[in-house]
N, C-alpha and C positions, 0 to 999 in steps of 0.2 A: 504510599499505598496505592496498589493497582486497582483501578476501577474495573469491576467485572460486570459483564452483562448477563442476562438470565441464561443465555445459551452457553456461557463459558463456566458455569458453576458446576462443580463435580456433583455426581449423584448423591453422594452422602451429605454434602452441604445443602443439595437440593432438599432432601428430605427434612433436614434440620430446620432450614428456612421456611419450608412449608409448614411444618408444625408450629414455629414461632409465628408465622403469619396467622395461622388459624386461631392461636391462642389470643393474639392481639385482636383479631376480628371478633372472637367470642367476648372479650372484655368490652370492646367498643359497642358491640351490639347490646351487651348487658347495660352499659351506661346509657344507650340511646333508649332502651326499653323503659328507663325510668321516666322518661318524658310524659307518658300518659299520666302518671301520678301528678306530675307537675301541672298538667292541664287541669286536672280535677281539683287542684288546690283552690282554684277560685271558679274558673269558668266553667267549669263543668258540673258544678252543682247546678241543677236546673230547677229553681223553686216554682217556675211558671207552668202549671199543669192545667189551667182552667180559665177561660176568659172571664167568667163572673168573678172568680177569686183574684185574677190578676188586676182587674179594674179596682179592686178593694186593697191593692198593695200587697196581695197574698195574706192579708189578716183574714183568715177564714177558718182556723182551727176550731173555734167556738161557734161557728155558724154551720158550716159543713152540711148545707141542705140541698145539694145536687149530687148527681152520680160520681163526680170527681172527688167527692168526700173519701173515696177509697184511698186516694193519695193524701189529702189534707188531714183527714180524721176519719178513719173507717167506721167509728162508732155512729157517725152522723147519718149513715145510710138507712137507720131504722126511721128517719123522718120521711121516707119516701114510701109510697104505697104502690102495689102493683108492679108492673114491668116497666123499667126506665132505661132507654138507651141514650147514650150521649157520645157524639163524635166531634172532635175539635182539632185545632192545630195552632201552635205557636209559630210565628215567623220571625227569626232575627233578620232585620232588614239591613244586612251588612254589619259586621263588627269591624269598627274603625279604631286601629291601634296606630299611634304615632310614636316614633322614637327619635330622639336627637342625641347624637353622640356627644362626648366631651369636646370634640373638635368642632362641633357645629353641623355635621352631617345629618341629613334628615331622611327617614325612610318611613314608609307605609306598608302595612300588611296587604295581602291580596284580599279583595272585597268579595264576598258571596252571600247570597240570600240562603239562610238555613232553616228548613222547615222541621218542626218537632211535633209530629202527630200524637193525639191521645185517643183512646177508646175506653168507655166505661159502661157497665151494664149492672143494674141492681134490680133484685126481685124480692119483694116483701109479700108472703102470702097473707090473705085477708084473715083478720082476727088472730094472727100468730104473733109471738114475741121475737121471732126471729127474722133476719133479713140476710140475703146472700148477694155477693157482689163479685164482679171480675173486672180488673183494670189492666190496660196495656199502656205503659207510659215510659218515658226516659228520664230517670232522676239525675242522671249524669251525661255529659256528652259535649259536644261542640268540638272546636279545633281553632287553629292558627296556622297562617302560612305567611313567610316573609320572602323577599326577593333574595336570590342566590348571592347578590353582591353586598348584602348586609354584612357589617363588620363583625357580628356575632355569629356568623354562619355555622362555625364549628360548634356552637352550643345549641344549635336547633334551628331548623328552617320550617319545618311542617310538623303539626300534630293533629291527628284526627282520631277522635275517640267516640265510639258508638257503644251506648249502654242501654239495653232495652229490659224492662221488667214486666213480668207476667205475674199478676197479683190477685189471686181469689181470696175473699175474705168472708167470714161469718161474723154477724152483729147479733147481740142479745139485748133485749130490753126488758130486764127483771122488774123494773118499777117504770111508772109513768114518767118520772123525771131522770132516769139514769139508763145510759146505754154503754155497752162495752163491746169491743170487737178485736179480732186478731186474724191473721192469715199468713200463709207462707209467701215468699217471693222467689220467683224463678228467673234468674238474671244471666242475660248473655251480653258479652261485650267483645268488641274488636278494637284493636289499637293499631294505628299506622303512624310511624315516625320517619322523618327524613332529617339527616344531619350532615352539615358539610364535613368534607374530609380534605385535609391539607390545604389545596387550593381549588378554586372553581375550574371546571364544573363538577369535580369529583364529590359524590355523595354516598352515604350509607343509608340503606333503607331497612327498616324493620316493620314486620306486620305479623300479629299474633291475635289469637282468640281464646275465649274460655267460657265455660258456665260456672255459676256459683249460686248458692241457695242462702236465703235469709228469712226474715219475718218483719212484719210490721203489726202495730197494735194502736188502739185508741180508746179514749174514754170521753164521754160527753154527759154533763150534768146540768140540767136546766130547773133549778129549785123554784124559780119564779119567772113568769113570762117575759119580765123585763131583763133577766139576767141569764147567761148561759156561760159555762166554763168548759174548756176542752183541753185536751193534751193528746199528743201523738208521738209514737216511737218508731223508728226505722232501724234495723239491726245493721251492724257492719258485715261486709262480705270481703272475701279475699279471692282476687283473680290470679290464676297461674297462666299467664299468657305464653302459649306454646307457639312459637312462630319461626321465622326464618329472617336472617339478616343477609344482605348482598350488597356489593358495591355497583354503582352505577355512575358513568359507563364502566363496563368491565374491561379489564386489560389482561394480558396473558399472565403477567407476573403477580397478579393478586388471586387469592384462593377463591374457590367457589362458594356458593351460598352455604351457610352453617345453621344449624337449628340452636335456639336459645329459649330458655324458660325464665321468665321473671315473676316473682311473687309480689303482688301489690294489694294493699288493704284499701278498701273504700270505707269511709267512716260511718259510724252510727250517728243518727240525728234525732234530736228531741225538740219538740216545740210545744208551747202552751199559751193559751189566750183567754181573754175575757171579752164577751160581747154584752153590750148595754142597749136596750131597746126602750127608750123613754116613751115612746108610742108605736103603734103598729106601722107607721110610715118611716121610721128612722131605726137604723142599726149601726152602731159604733163599735169598733173592735180594735184591741190592741193585743199584739202577739210578740213573743220572743221565741226565736228559732236559733238553735245551737248545733253546730257541726264539729264533731270530735277529731278534727284534724291533728290534734296533739298525739293521738295514738299512732299516727303514721311517722314515727321517727326514722325508721330505716327501711330499706328495700333488700331482700335476700334473693341473690342470684345463684342458682344452682352452679356448683363447682367453681365459683368465683370468689364470692364473699359477701359481705354486708356493706352497704354503701348508706351513708346519712342522707336524710331528707330534711328533717327539722321543721315541718309545717307547724302551723300555730292555730289552735282552735278559734273559731270565729263565731259571731253572732249576726243574725238579721234581726232588726227592730222594726216591726211592721205596724202600720196604722191604716184603717179603712173605714170608709162611711158609705152607707147606701140609703137612698132617699126613694121610697115608692111613690110613683106619680099617679097611680090610678090605672085601672083597665089592664093590670098585669105588666105594665111598663115600670122601668126603674132606672136610675142613674147612680153610678158609683165613682168614688175617687179614693186614691191611696197613695201612700209613700212608704218606702222602706230603705233603711241604711244597712249596708253591707260592709262589715269589716274585712280588711285585707288579711290574707292567710299565709302569705309567703314571707320570708326574711330576705334582706339584701344579700346575705352571705350565700344563699342557695337560690338566688333569684333566676329565673328562666325567661327569655323573650317570649317563649311560647305562652306564657301567661302574664300579660302586662297588668299585674296585680296592683291594685290601690284600693283605698277606701271609696265606695261607690254610693251615690245617692240615686234613688230610683223613684220616679213619679209616674203615675198612671191615671187614666180617666176611661170610662167606658159605661156601658148600659146594656139593656136587654129587655127580654120579654118572657113572661111565664103565663101560659095559657092553659086551657083544660087538657090538650093533648101535645102541643108543641111548644118548645122553648128555644131561644136563642140568645147569644150574648156576643158582644164584640168589645174589644179593649185595646187601647194604645199605651205605649210604655216608653219612657226615655231613661236609659242607663248611661250614667256618666261620672266622671271624677276628675280631680285635678292632676297635674303632672306628679309623678313620683320620681324622686332622684335616688338612683340606685348606685351604691358604692360597695362593691363586692371585692374582697381579697382572695376569694376562692377562684373566681373567674373575672379578671378585670375587663375582659372583652365585652361583657354584658353591661358595663357601667355606662350610665347616661340618664336621659329623662324619658319616661314612658307615660302615655295617656291613653285612656279607653272610652269610646262613646259608642252606644248601641241603641238604635230605636227598635221596637218590636210591634207587631200587630198580631192579635190573636182573635180567634172566633170559635164558637161552639153551637152545635145544633142538637137538640134533644127531642125524644118522643116518648110519651108516657101513655100506657093504656092499662 
């Protein structure tokens, strides 16, 4: 067979090959676009939305007594009087992911400090049973980047997911012991993925964005000063990532960038908890938080087909305790366990997913006008041994370790 260069291909074959390359690029781009969903299978669910709650291991759905209740349980905002502003941020102090191949090669991801800011505002009119709130936060997100010489480079090198929610809510307190709340969510997301192609340094890059609408709701019941029960619901959304896929570096015989669209579901979430306060100085809480990853079995790619994802629903089991110290000061500690959400068969290095143990410690102050809180957190798990028959290139041992630091400052009048 005679080997032809691009200059020697006749015009008819040129058009045929161009169409073939464009179809291959579209398919590859569609496959690449699945990676944001892989990222959110674990990492991307961001349960840490408030320093006070983080210090308690995020066991806050039955307490929910600061403006961040808009996320944790919007029914809790009826506990706040007047105007309440709160600004804060979570910082992932590098996400450390380790990989060891079956042959013994070791690789580490690129380390970055990742901020996740939050803003919440609550207004409760005097002598009224209604409260109004507005929250801006990121319930999903984060990312992962590996060096280009990683053995699984063609399975994924970088994933960056941004997901921002704007959430107005209205809460109603029909009885002194019961509050209910609901509100719409306006969600904007961007996804960027980089995947190795053939050999280094060739890569394929996809970037897309979309808006989606959803809702959240909550209920808080306090039948006795010692007991409080809460529950929260966050609806699913679907993002239609409209974007562009392109090769880098570009070469003359590869096609130009092409447009792609991938439809990805973000799961519904349900949490419930019980708070026990044996005295006014102590608050113990236990929560269970469920994420419906089971609903995300497939991804639909326009004009391409349907690809299996097969994620698995998972739980957070959360425990927290707060001790009032007097003068408005308090200390808190917490722990939660996070179940893995991905299977070996469809494992991706963009999510070094494993069972995780999360410990936290923090404290703060609540005064007449000003409040503040700080919290530190350690997220870690043991090595996970992956044996995939779908893509043996990803096989090996993965481990994740992440420290976090968070703060919030609030003003009430």
